[in-house]
N, CA, C and O atoms as a CHARMM CRD file, in Angstrom:
* protein
*
  348
    1    1 UNK  N    -61.50500 117.67400  17.32300 PROA 1      0.00000
    2    1 UNK  CA   -61.87100 116.42400  18.05000 PROA 1      0.00000
    3    1 UNK  C    -63.62700 116.27800  18.28600 PROA 1      0.00000
    4    1 UNK  O    -64.06500 115.18300  18.63700 PROA 1      0.00000
    5    2 UNK  N    -64.29400 117.10100  18.13400 PROA 2      0.00000
    6    2 UNK  CA   -65.24100 117.04600  19.17300 PROA 2      0.00000
    7    2 UNK  C    -66.29600 115.96100  17.66600 PROA 2      0.00000
    8    2 UNK  O    -66.79100 114.90500  17.27100 PROA 2      0.00000
    9    3 UNK  N    -66.02900 117.22400  17.48300 PROA 3      0.00000
   10    3 UNK  CA   -66.30900 117.07200  15.56900 PROA 3      0.00000
   11    3 UNK  C    -66.54800 115.90100  14.86900 PROA 3      0.00000
   12    3 UNK  O    -67.56700 115.53300  14.28500 PROA 3      0.00000
   13    4 UNK  N    -65.36200 115.31300  15.01900 PROA 4      0.00000
   14    4 UNK  CA   -64.37400 114.17100  14.48700 PROA 4      0.00000
   15    4 UNK  C    -65.94300 112.80400  15.06700 PROA 4      0.00000
   16    4 UNK  O    -66.62600 111.92300  14.54600 PROA 4      0.00000
   17    5 UNK  N    -65.79500 113.37500  16.21000 PROA 5      0.00000
   18    5 UNK  CA   -66.90100 112.18300  17.41400 PROA 5      0.00000
   19    5 UNK  C    -67.83300 111.98400  16.84300 PROA 5      0.00000
   20    5 UNK  O    -68.22900 110.90000  16.41600 PROA 5      0.00000
   21    6 UNK  N    -68.62000 113.65900  16.69800 PROA 6      0.00000
   22    6 UNK  CA   -70.05500 114.04800  16.61600 PROA 6      0.00000
   23    6 UNK  C    -70.42700 113.11600  15.19300 PROA 6      0.00000
   24    6 UNK  O    -71.57900 112.68400  15.15100 PROA 6      0.00000
   25    7 UNK  N    -69.55800 112.80200  14.08800 PROA 7      0.00000
   26    7 UNK  CA   -69.53100 112.44800  12.95700 PROA 7      0.00000
   27    7 UNK  C    -69.93600 110.88400  12.53100 PROA 7      0.00000
   28    7 UNK  O    -70.61000 110.12700  11.83200 PROA 7      0.00000
   29    8 UNK  N    -68.83000 111.09300  13.67500 PROA 8      0.00000
   30    8 UNK  CA   -68.79600 109.45200  13.83500 PROA 8      0.00000
   31    8 UNK  C    -69.71100 108.86600  14.34100 PROA 8      0.00000
   32    8 UNK  O    -70.05000 107.78900  13.84900 PROA 8      0.00000
   33    9 UNK  N    -70.46400 109.44700  15.59400 PROA 9      0.00000
   34    9 UNK  CA   -71.78200 108.60300  16.00300 PROA 9      0.00000
   35    9 UNK  C    -72.92700 108.64400  14.87100 PROA 9      0.00000
   36    9 UNK  O    -73.89100 107.90600  14.67000 PROA 9      0.00000
   37   10 UNK  N    -72.44500 109.79900  14.20600 PROA 10     0.00000
   38   10 UNK  CA   -74.24100 110.38700  12.83100 PROA 10     0.00000
   39   10 UNK  C    -73.44000 108.53300  12.01800 PROA 10     0.00000
   40   10 UNK  O    -74.06900 107.50400  12.26300 PROA 10     0.00000
   41   11 UNK  N    -72.45400 108.47200  11.36800 PROA 11     0.00000
   42   11 UNK  CA   -72.45900 107.77000  10.43400 PROA 11     0.00000
   43   11 UNK  C    -72.43200 106.20800  10.42500 PROA 11     0.00000
   44   11 UNK  O    -72.41600 105.18300   9.74300 PROA 11     0.00000
   45   12 UNK  N    -72.43800 106.79600  11.74700 PROA 12     0.00000
   46   12 UNK  CA   -73.28300 105.10600  12.87900 PROA 12     0.00000
   47   12 UNK  C    -74.73800 104.72300  12.46000 PROA 12     0.00000
   48   12 UNK  O    -75.33200 103.94300  11.71600 PROA 12     0.00000
   49   13 UNK  N    -75.00400 105.86100  13.49200 PROA 13     0.00000
   50   13 UNK  CA   -76.79300 105.87200  13.42400 PROA 13     0.00000
   51   13 UNK  C    -77.11300 105.54500  12.18400 PROA 13     0.00000
   52   13 UNK  O    -77.81500 104.60000  11.82500 PROA 13     0.00000
   53   14 UNK  N    -76.30000 106.77500  11.18500 PROA 14     0.00000
   54   14 UNK  CA   -77.31300 106.49200   9.12600 PROA 14     0.00000
   55   14 UNK  C    -76.74900 105.07600   9.20600 PROA 14     0.00000
   56   14 UNK  O    -77.13700 104.56200   8.15800 PROA 14     0.00000
   57   15 UNK  N    -76.40600 104.63400   9.53400 PROA 15     0.00000
   58   15 UNK  CA   -75.36500 103.20800   8.95900 PROA 15     0.00000
   59   15 UNK  C    -77.13200 101.89500   9.34200 PROA 15     0.00000
   60   15 UNK  O    -78.01900 101.38300   8.65900 PROA 15     0.00000
   61   16 UNK  N    -76.76200 101.92900  10.69800 PROA 16     0.00000
   62   16 UNK  CA   -77.95900 101.33500  11.11300 PROA 16     0.00000
   63   16 UNK  C    -79.55100 102.10500  11.08900 PROA 16     0.00000
   64   16 UNK  O    -80.56000 101.59900  11.58000 PROA 16     0.00000
   65   17 UNK  N    -79.49700 103.23000  10.50500 PROA 17     0.00000
   66   17 UNK  CA   -80.93000 103.64300   9.75800 PROA 17     0.00000
   67   17 UNK  C    -80.79100 102.81400   8.44800 PROA 17     0.00000
   68   17 UNK  O    -81.68800 101.97300   8.38500 PROA 17     0.00000
   69   18 UNK  N    -80.09300 102.79300   7.56900 PROA 18     0.00000
   70   18 UNK  CA   -80.06200 102.79700   6.03300 PROA 18     0.00000
   71   18 UNK  C    -80.91500 101.27300   6.44700 PROA 18     0.00000
   72   18 UNK  O    -82.09200 101.16800   6.10400 PROA 18     0.00000
   73   19 UNK  N    -80.28300 100.22600   7.13600 PROA 19     0.00000
   74   19 UNK  CA   -80.46200  98.53500   6.68500 PROA 19     0.00000
   75   19 UNK  C    -81.50500  98.61900   7.61800 PROA 19     0.00000
   76   19 UNK  O    -81.59800  97.61900   8.32900 PROA 19     0.00000
   77   20 UNK  N    -82.35800  99.55600   7.84000 PROA 20     0.00000
   78   20 UNK  CA   -83.56000  99.19900   9.78100 PROA 20     0.00000
   79   20 UNK  C    -84.08400  99.97200   9.10100 PROA 20     0.00000
   80   20 UNK  O    -84.62000 100.78700   9.85100 PROA 20     0.00000
   81   21 UNK  N    -84.30800 100.28900   7.82200 PROA 21     0.00000
   82   21 UNK  CA   -85.61800 101.09600   7.18800 PROA 21     0.00000
   83   21 UNK  C    -85.99400  99.82300   6.15800 PROA 21     0.00000
   84   21 UNK  O    -85.92700 100.28400   5.01800 PROA 21     0.00000
   85   22 UNK  N    -86.15900  99.18400   6.13600 PROA 22     0.00000
   86   22 UNK  CA   -87.07000  97.85700   4.97200 PROA 22     0.00000
   87   22 UNK  C    -86.75600  96.92200   5.94200 PROA 22     0.00000
   88   22 UNK  O    -85.97400  96.68600   6.86300 PROA 22     0.00000
   89   23 UNK  N    -87.89800  96.40700   5.21000 PROA 23     0.00000
   90   23 UNK  CA   -89.46400  95.69900   5.49600 PROA 23     0.00000
   91   23 UNK  C    -88.98500  94.35600   6.08000 PROA 23     0.00000
   92   23 UNK  O    -87.78600  94.43200   5.81200 PROA 23     0.00000
   93   24 UNK  N    -89.11900  93.40100   6.58600 PROA 24     0.00000
   94   24 UNK  CA   -88.61100  92.67600   7.75200 PROA 24     0.00000
   95   24 UNK  C    -87.11900  91.99400   8.36000 PROA 24     0.00000
   96   24 UNK  O    -86.69000  90.84100   8.40300 PROA 24     0.00000
   97   25 UNK  N    -86.55800  93.37400   8.81400 PROA 25     0.00000
   98   25 UNK  CA   -85.89900  93.86100   9.40900 PROA 25     0.00000
   99   25 UNK  C    -85.62100  93.97400  10.69300 PROA 25     0.00000
  100   25 UNK  O    -85.17100  95.02000  11.16000 PROA 25     0.00000
  101   26 UNK  N    -85.88400  92.79300  11.48400 PROA 26     0.00000
  102   26 UNK  CA   -85.79200  92.94400  13.04500 PROA 26     0.00000
  103   26 UNK  C    -85.17200  94.21500  13.89900 PROA 26     0.00000
  104   26 UNK  O    -85.87000  95.16700  14.24900 PROA 26     0.00000
  105   27 UNK  N    -83.38300  94.06400  14.25900 PROA 27     0.00000
  106   27 UNK  CA   -82.71000  95.34800  14.48500 PROA 27     0.00000
  107   27 UNK  C    -81.80400  95.19500  12.97900 PROA 27     0.00000
  108   27 UNK  O    -81.94700  94.39200  12.05700 PROA 27     0.00000
  109   28 UNK  N    -80.85800  96.28700  13.16100 PROA 28     0.00000
  110   28 UNK  CA   -79.41600  96.52900  12.00400 PROA 28     0.00000
  111   28 UNK  C    -79.12400  97.49700  13.72800 PROA 28     0.00000
  112   28 UNK  O    -79.70900  98.24300  14.51400 PROA 28     0.00000
  113   29 UNK  N    -77.18400  96.47300  13.41100 PROA 29     0.00000
  114   29 UNK  CA   -76.13000  96.72000  14.01700 PROA 29     0.00000
  115   29 UNK  C    -75.31000  97.28000  13.22200 PROA 29     0.00000
  116   29 UNK  O    -75.17200  97.00900  12.03000 PROA 29     0.00000
  117   30 UNK  N    -74.38300  98.56200  14.21000 PROA 30     0.00000
  118   30 UNK  CA   -73.33800  99.40500  13.08800 PROA 30     0.00000
  119   30 UNK  C    -72.00000  98.61000  14.40000 PROA 30     0.00000
  120   30 UNK  O    -71.68600  99.28500  15.38100 PROA 30     0.00000
  121   31 UNK  N    -71.43400  97.31200  14.20200 PROA 31     0.00000
  122   31 UNK  CA   -70.54100  97.06700  14.57200 PROA 31     0.00000
  123   31 UNK  C    -69.24400  97.28300  14.09000 PROA 31     0.00000
  124   31 UNK  O    -69.27500  98.07300  13.14600 PROA 31     0.00000
  125   32 UNK  N    -67.55900  96.70100  14.49900 PROA 32     0.00000
  126   32 UNK  CA   -66.42700  97.25000  14.55700 PROA 32     0.00000
  127   32 UNK  C    -66.87900  98.60000  13.43200 PROA 32     0.00000
  128   32 UNK  O    -67.06500  98.81100  12.23300 PROA 32     0.00000
  129   33 UNK  N    -66.89800  99.38500  14.93300 PROA 33     0.00000
  130   33 UNK  CA   -66.39100 100.89200  14.91200 PROA 33     0.00000
  131   33 UNK  C    -67.16700 100.64400  12.91300 PROA 33     0.00000
  132   33 UNK  O    -66.51500 100.26700  11.94000 PROA 33     0.00000
  133   34 UNK  N    -68.31000 100.93300  12.93700 PROA 34     0.00000
  134   34 UNK  CA   -68.89000 100.94800  11.36800 PROA 34     0.00000
  135   34 UNK  C    -68.03400 100.37100  10.21400 PROA 34     0.00000
  136   34 UNK  O    -68.07400 100.86900   9.08900 PROA 34     0.00000
  137   35 UNK  N    -67.16400  99.17600  10.56500 PROA 35     0.00000
  138   35 UNK  CA   -66.56700  98.27900   9.44700 PROA 35     0.00000
  139   35 UNK  C    -68.12300  97.29100   9.21800 PROA 35     0.00000
  140   35 UNK  O    -68.34200  96.46800   8.32900 PROA 35     0.00000
  141   36 UNK  N    -68.70200  97.56300   9.93400 PROA 36     0.00000
  142   36 UNK  CA   -69.91800  95.79000   9.69300 PROA 36     0.00000
  143   36 UNK  C    -71.01600  96.27500  10.16100 PROA 36     0.00000
  144   36 UNK  O    -71.28800  96.43600  11.35100 PROA 36     0.00000
  145   37 UNK  N    -71.73000  96.54000   9.16000 PROA 37     0.00000
  146   37 UNK  CA   -73.81900  96.08100   9.09600 PROA 37     0.00000
  147   37 UNK  C    -73.77300  94.77100   9.55600 PROA 37     0.00000
  148   37 UNK  O    -72.87500  94.06900   9.09200 PROA 37     0.00000
  149   38 UNK  N    -74.60300  94.24100  10.43100 PROA 38     0.00000
  150   38 UNK  CA   -75.56800  92.95500  10.44000 PROA 38     0.00000
  151   38 UNK  C    -76.73200  93.27000  10.28500 PROA 38     0.00000
  152   38 UNK  O    -77.32400  94.33100  10.09000 PROA 38     0.00000
  153   39 UNK  N    -76.89300  92.66900  10.34700 PROA 39     0.00000
  154   39 UNK  CA   -78.75000  92.60200  10.04400 PROA 39     0.00000
  155   39 UNK  C    -79.69700  91.51100   9.98300 PROA 39     0.00000
  156   39 UNK  O    -79.93700  90.74400   9.05100 PROA 39     0.00000
  157   40 UNK  N    -80.53600  91.62900  11.94900 PROA 40     0.00000
  158   40 UNK  CA   -80.94800  90.49500  12.01300 PROA 40     0.00000
  159   40 UNK  C    -83.02800  90.82300  11.29100 PROA 40     0.00000
  160   40 UNK  O    -83.95900  91.56900  11.59400 PROA 40     0.00000
  161   41 UNK  N    -82.76800  89.72200  10.27300 PROA 41     0.00000
  162   41 UNK  CA   -84.11300  89.75400   9.72700 PROA 41     0.00000
  163   41 UNK  C    -85.20000  89.04400   9.67700 PROA 41     0.00000
  164   41 UNK  O    -85.03800  87.94900   9.13800 PROA 41     0.00000
  165   42 UNK  N    -86.12100  89.24500   9.99900 PROA 42     0.00000
  166   42 UNK  CA   -87.55900  87.36700   9.99300 PROA 42     0.00000
  167   42 UNK  C    -87.33400  86.49600   9.53100 PROA 42     0.00000
  168   42 UNK  O    -86.90200  86.49400   8.37800 PROA 42     0.00000
  169   43 UNK  N    -87.44000  85.89900   9.90500 PROA 43     0.00000
  170   43 UNK  CA   -87.13100  84.59800   8.35700 PROA 43     0.00000
  171   43 UNK  C    -88.49100  84.46000   8.37900 PROA 43     0.00000
  172   43 UNK  O    -88.76200  83.71100   7.44100 PROA 43     0.00000
  173   44 UNK  N    -89.17200  84.68000   8.76800 PROA 44     0.00000
  174   44 UNK  CA   -90.62500  84.21500   8.13000 PROA 44     0.00000
  175   44 UNK  C    -91.21100  85.31700   7.23400 PROA 44     0.00000
  176   44 UNK  O    -92.34000  85.12600   6.78100 PROA 44     0.00000
  177   45 UNK  N    -90.68000  86.23700   6.99000 PROA 45     0.00000
  178   45 UNK  CA   -91.48000  87.58900   6.42800 PROA 45     0.00000
  179   45 UNK  C    -90.34200  87.85800   5.17400 PROA 45     0.00000
  180   45 UNK  O    -90.69900  88.41500   4.13500 PROA 45     0.00000
  181   46 UNK  N    -88.63700  87.30600   5.43200 PROA 46     0.00000
  182   46 UNK  CA   -87.40800  87.27100   4.81400 PROA 46     0.00000
  183   46 UNK  C    -87.07300  85.59000   4.39700 PROA 46     0.00000
  184   46 UNK  O    -87.09500  84.77700   5.32200 PROA 46     0.00000
  185   47 UNK  N    -86.81100  85.17500   3.18600 PROA 47     0.00000
  186   47 UNK  CA   -86.34400  83.89300   2.86300 PROA 47     0.00000
  187   47 UNK  C    -84.79000  84.85400   2.79000 PROA 47     0.00000
  188   47 UNK  O    -84.34800  85.87900   3.30900 PROA 47     0.00000
  189   48 UNK  N    -84.19100  83.50700   1.53100 PROA 48     0.00000
  190   48 UNK  CA   -82.72200  83.55500   1.46600 PROA 48     0.00000
  191   48 UNK  C    -82.42400  84.23400   0.34900 PROA 48     0.00000
  192   48 UNK  O    -81.43300  84.89600   0.03800 PROA 48     0.00000
  193   49 UNK  N    -83.58400  83.93500  -0.30000 PROA 49     0.00000
  194   49 UNK  CA   -82.77600  85.16300  -2.21300 PROA 49     0.00000
  195   49 UNK  C    -83.08300  85.95500  -1.49900 PROA 49     0.00000
  196   49 UNK  O    -82.02900  86.58100  -1.38100 PROA 49     0.00000
  197   50 UNK  N    -84.15600  86.68300  -0.57300 PROA 50     0.00000
  198   50 UNK  CA   -84.48700  88.37400  -0.16400 PROA 50     0.00000
  199   50 UNK  C    -83.43500  88.54400   0.41100 PROA 50     0.00000
  200   50 UNK  O    -82.77100  89.55300   0.17100 PROA 50     0.00000
  201   51 UNK  N    -82.93500  87.41300   1.49400 PROA 51     0.00000
  202   51 UNK  CA   -81.81600  87.88200   2.28100 PROA 51     0.00000
  203   51 UNK  C    -80.34100  88.83900   1.56200 PROA 51     0.00000
  204   51 UNK  O    -79.61900  89.79600   1.84200 PROA 51     0.00000
  205   52 UNK  N    -80.55900  87.70300   0.38300 PROA 52     0.00000
  206   52 UNK  CA   -79.82900  87.98700  -0.67600 PROA 52     0.00000
  207   52 UNK  C    -79.62600  89.88100  -0.91600 PROA 52     0.00000
  208   52 UNK  O    -78.93300  90.82600  -0.54000 PROA 52     0.00000
  209   53 UNK  N    -80.83300  89.51900  -1.85000 PROA 53     0.00000
  210   53 UNK  CA   -81.46700  90.26200  -1.99800 PROA 53     0.00000
  211   53 UNK  C    -80.74700  92.31400  -0.71800 PROA 53     0.00000
  212   53 UNK  O    -79.96800  93.26600  -0.69300 PROA 53     0.00000
  213   54 UNK  N    -81.73100  91.70400  -0.11600 PROA 54     0.00000
  214   54 UNK  CA   -81.13900  93.29000   1.17800 PROA 54     0.00000
  215   54 UNK  C    -79.72700  93.73000   1.27100 PROA 54     0.00000
  216   54 UNK  O    -79.42000  94.91900   1.17400 PROA 54     0.00000
  217   55 UNK  N    -78.50100  92.38300   1.53700 PROA 55     0.00000
  218   55 UNK  CA   -77.84500  93.11600   1.14000 PROA 55     0.00000
  219   55 UNK  C    -77.10800  93.24500   0.28600 PROA 55     0.00000
  220   55 UNK  O    -75.98700  92.84500   0.59900 PROA 55     0.00000
  221   56 UNK  N    -77.16700  93.55200  -0.50400 PROA 56     0.00000
  222   56 UNK  CA   -77.10900  94.07900  -2.06900 PROA 56     0.00000
  223   56 UNK  C    -77.63500  95.64600  -1.78600 PROA 56     0.00000
  224   56 UNK  O    -76.80400  96.55000  -1.70400 PROA 56     0.00000
  225   57 UNK  N    -78.60500  95.82300  -1.69000 PROA 57     0.00000
  226   57 UNK  CA   -79.83800  97.17000  -1.78900 PROA 57     0.00000
  227   57 UNK  C    -79.43500  97.45800  -0.88500 PROA 57     0.00000
  228   57 UNK  O    -80.19200  98.35000  -0.50100 PROA 57     0.00000
  229   58 UNK  N    -77.80800  97.17300   0.66200 PROA 58     0.00000
  230   58 UNK  CA   -77.86800  98.18800   1.53900 PROA 58     0.00000
  231   58 UNK  C    -76.87800  98.68900   1.64500 PROA 58     0.00000
  232   58 UNK  O    -76.63800  99.85800   1.94500 PROA 58     0.00000
  233   59 UNK  N    -75.59900  97.13400   1.20800 PROA 59     0.00000
  234   59 UNK  CA   -74.74300  97.97000   0.24900 PROA 59     0.00000
  235   59 UNK  C    -74.70600  99.18100  -0.82200 PROA 59     0.00000
  236   59 UNK  O    -74.42300 100.35600  -0.58800 PROA 59     0.00000
  237   60 UNK  N    -75.09300  98.54900  -2.15500 PROA 60     0.00000
  238   60 UNK  CA   -75.59600  99.93300  -2.37800 PROA 60     0.00000
  239   60 UNK  C    -75.34600 101.31100  -2.19100 PROA 60     0.00000
  240   60 UNK  O    -74.48600 102.13000  -2.51600 PROA 60     0.00000
  241   61 UNK  N    -76.87200 101.25900  -1.26500 PROA 61     0.00000
  242   61 UNK  CA   -77.35200 102.42800  -0.77800 PROA 61     0.00000
  243   61 UNK  C    -76.35600 102.96200   0.31900 PROA 61     0.00000
  244   61 UNK  O    -76.28600 104.18100   0.48200 PROA 61     0.00000
  245   62 UNK  N    -75.53500 102.06300   1.12700 PROA 62     0.00000
  246   62 UNK  CA   -74.32300 102.69400   2.18700 PROA 62     0.00000
  247   62 UNK  C    -72.83000 103.39400   0.68800 PROA 62     0.00000
  248   62 UNK  O    -71.94700 104.25100   0.72800 PROA 62     0.00000
  249   63 UNK  N    -73.13100 102.78900   0.02500 PROA 63     0.00000
  250   63 UNK  CA   -72.17200 103.61200  -1.31600 PROA 63     0.00000
  251   63 UNK  C    -72.45100 104.61100  -1.91700 PROA 63     0.00000
  252   63 UNK  O    -71.55400 105.35300  -2.31900 PROA 63     0.00000
  253   64 UNK  N    -74.55800 105.04500  -2.26000 PROA 64     0.00000
  254   64 UNK  CA   -74.10600 105.92800  -2.12800 PROA 64     0.00000
  255   64 UNK  C    -74.19100 107.60300  -1.54100 PROA 64     0.00000
  256   64 UNK  O    -73.85400 108.68400  -2.02400 PROA 64     0.00000
  257   65 UNK  N    -74.84600 107.16200  -0.20900 PROA 65     0.00000
  258   65 UNK  CA   -74.96600 108.30400   0.42800 PROA 65     0.00000
  259   65 UNK  C    -74.35900 109.04500   1.34900 PROA 65     0.00000
  260   65 UNK  O    -74.53700 110.19000   1.76400 PROA 65     0.00000
  261   66 UNK  N    -73.19900 107.72000   1.73100 PROA 66     0.00000
  262   66 UNK  CA   -72.24000 108.17300   2.51300 PROA 66     0.00000
  263   66 UNK  C    -70.88900 107.69700   2.51600 PROA 66     0.00000
  264   66 UNK  O    -70.86000 106.48500   2.30200 PROA 66     0.00000
  265   67 UNK  N    -69.42500 108.36400   2.73100 PROA 67     0.00000
  266   67 UNK  CA   -68.39400 108.35500   2.71500 PROA 67     0.00000
  267   67 UNK  C    -67.49500 108.08200   3.63600 PROA 67     0.00000
  268   67 UNK  O    -67.53400 108.90800   4.54800 PROA 67     0.00000
  269   68 UNK  N    -66.51100 107.06700   3.80300 PROA 68     0.00000
  270   68 UNK  CA   -66.12000 106.45100   4.84800 PROA 68     0.00000
  271   68 UNK  C    -64.82800 105.25100   4.57700 PROA 68     0.00000
  272   68 UNK  O    -65.21600 104.17900   4.11400 PROA 68     0.00000
  273   69 UNK  N    -63.76900 105.35700   4.76800 PROA 69     0.00000
  274   69 UNK  CA   -63.02500 104.87400   4.80900 PROA 69     0.00000
  275   69 UNK  C    -62.80600 103.58500   4.65100 PROA 69     0.00000
  276   69 UNK  O    -63.36400 102.84600   5.46300 PROA 69     0.00000
  277   70 UNK  N    -61.97900 102.98500   3.62200 PROA 70     0.00000
  278   70 UNK  CA   -62.77800 101.77000   3.73400 PROA 70     0.00000
  279   70 UNK  C    -63.42100 100.47500   2.75900 PROA 70     0.00000
  280   70 UNK  O    -63.25300 100.20900   1.56900 PROA 70     0.00000
  281   71 UNK  N    -64.30800  99.74700   3.94100 PROA 71     0.00000
  282   71 UNK  CA   -65.11900  99.20300   3.08400 PROA 71     0.00000
  283   71 UNK  C    -66.29000  98.87400   4.55000 PROA 71     0.00000
  284   71 UNK  O    -66.45100  99.21600   5.72200 PROA 71     0.00000
  285   72 UNK  N    -66.67900  98.29800   3.86900 PROA 72     0.00000
  286   72 UNK  CA   -68.34100  97.98900   4.61600 PROA 72     0.00000
  287   72 UNK  C    -68.87700  97.35900   4.78300 PROA 72     0.00000
  288   72 UNK  O    -69.96300  97.33000   4.20500 PROA 72     0.00000
  289   73 UNK  N    -68.46700  96.25000   5.82300 PROA 73     0.00000
  290   73 UNK  CA   -69.00600  94.88400   5.46800 PROA 73     0.00000
  291   73 UNK  C    -70.57700  94.70000   5.84300 PROA 73     0.00000
  292   73 UNK  O    -70.97600  94.92100   6.98700 PROA 73     0.00000
  293   74 UNK  N    -71.57400  94.21200   4.63100 PROA 74     0.00000
  294   74 UNK  CA   -73.00400  94.02300   5.41700 PROA 74     0.00000
  295   74 UNK  C    -73.63800  92.77800   4.77500 PROA 74     0.00000
  296   74 UNK  O    -73.97600  92.34300   3.67400 PROA 74     0.00000
  297   75 UNK  N    -73.60600  92.38800   6.30900 PROA 75     0.00000
  298   75 UNK  CA   -73.80200  90.28000   6.87700 PROA 75     0.00000
  299   75 UNK  C    -75.60800  90.58700   7.56200 PROA 75     0.00000
  300   75 UNK  O    -76.03300  91.04500   8.62300 PROA 75     0.00000
  301   76 UNK  N    -76.18100  90.12000   6.45800 PROA 76     0.00000
  302   76 UNK  CA   -77.92200  89.69300   7.30700 PROA 76     0.00000
  303   76 UNK  C    -77.73700  88.57500   7.60900 PROA 76     0.00000
  304   76 UNK  O    -77.04800  87.74700   7.01300 PROA 76     0.00000
  305   77 UNK  N    -78.52000  88.41400   8.85400 PROA 77     0.00000
  306   77 UNK  CA   -78.32400  87.05400   9.73900 PROA 77     0.00000
  307   77 UNK  C    -80.52200  86.49500   9.97500 PROA 77     0.00000
  308   77 UNK  O    -81.39700  86.88500  10.74800 PROA 77     0.00000
  309   78 UNK  N    -80.48900  85.24000   8.56700 PROA 78     0.00000
  310   78 UNK  CA   -82.15800  84.80600   8.84300 PROA 78     0.00000
  311   78 UNK  C    -82.04200  83.47600  10.31200 PROA 78     0.00000
  312   78 UNK  O    -81.02100  82.85500  10.01700 PROA 78     0.00000
  313   79 UNK  N    -82.22400  83.27500  10.73800 PROA 79     0.00000
  314   79 UNK  CA   -82.05500  82.35200  11.67400 PROA 79     0.00000
  315   79 UNK  C    -82.70500  82.14400  12.41900 PROA 79     0.00000
  316   79 UNK  O    -82.87400  83.06000  13.22300 PROA 79     0.00000
  317   80 UNK  N    -83.82000  80.28100  12.74900 PROA 80     0.00000
  318   80 UNK  CA   -84.55300  80.37600  12.83000 PROA 80     0.00000
  319   80 UNK  C    -84.30000  78.98200  14.30500 PROA 80     0.00000
  320   80 UNK  O    -83.82700  77.84900  14.22100 PROA 80     0.00000
  321   81 UNK  N    -84.66400  79.47900  15.09800 PROA 81     0.00000
  322   81 UNK  CA   -84.32400  78.29000  16.30700 PROA 81     0.00000
  323   81 UNK  C    -85.28400  77.66600  16.63000 PROA 81     0.00000
  324   81 UNK  O    -86.43400  78.08300  16.49700 PROA 81     0.00000
  325   82 UNK  N    -84.90500  76.32500  17.21100 PROA 82     0.00000
  326   82 UNK  CA   -85.76500  75.63500  17.81900 PROA 82     0.00000
  327   82 UNK  C    -85.37800  75.49700  18.57700 PROA 82     0.00000
  328   82 UNK  O    -84.17800  75.64400  18.80500 PROA 82     0.00000
  329   83 UNK  N    -86.90700  74.85800  19.95500 PROA 83     0.00000
  330   83 UNK  CA   -86.06800  73.80900  21.44000 PROA 83     0.00000
  331   83 UNK  C    -87.18100  73.16000  21.40300 PROA 83     0.00000
  332   83 UNK  O    -88.28700  73.44800  20.94400 PROA 83     0.00000
  333   84 UNK  N    -86.61500  71.89700  22.14300 PROA 84     0.00000
  334   84 UNK  CA   -87.58500  71.12200  22.32700 PROA 84     0.00000
  335   84 UNK  C    -86.80500  70.10000  23.74800 PROA 84     0.00000
  336   84 UNK  O    -85.71400  69.58800  24.00100 PROA 84     0.00000
  337   85 UNK  N    -88.32000  70.25100  24.45500 PROA 85     0.00000
  338   85 UNK  CA   -87.09300  69.76800  25.67000 PROA 85     0.00000
  339   85 UNK  C    -88.07700  68.20600  25.87300 PROA 85     0.00000
  340   85 UNK  O    -89.24700  67.82500  25.82100 PROA 85     0.00000
  341   86 UNK  N    -86.11200  67.45500  26.23600 PROA 86     0.00000
  342   86 UNK  CA   -87.54200  66.06900  26.13500 PROA 86     0.00000
  343   86 UNK  C    -87.72300  65.21700  28.35600 PROA 86     0.00000
  344   86 UNK  O    -86.86000  65.64800  29.12100 PROA 86     0.00000
  345   87 UNK  N    -88.46600  64.49600  28.79000 PROA 87     0.00000
  346   87 UNK  CA   -88.65500  64.88000  30.65600 PROA 87     0.00000
  347   87 UNK  C    -88.46700  63.09900  29.78000 PROA 87     0.00000
  348   87 UNK  O    -88.46300  62.07400  30.46100 PROA 87     0.00000
């Protein structure tokens, strides 16, 4: 049982590492027990097409390197926030 917990934690860490080692990635999170990887990118460095390419590359690398039950969804979040204060 301890061995399966360790392999689970290692798989989550590897998912985050695969996604986080790319240029323009701010942070990567493995969520939903490793069934989804959310990748936060810097909007100044990654455009919309780059986000699509990034998601495809990460998904392909996960398929090649990891064994997992079911599917792993790769979601790239490219967000620009603007705040203005009216006085």
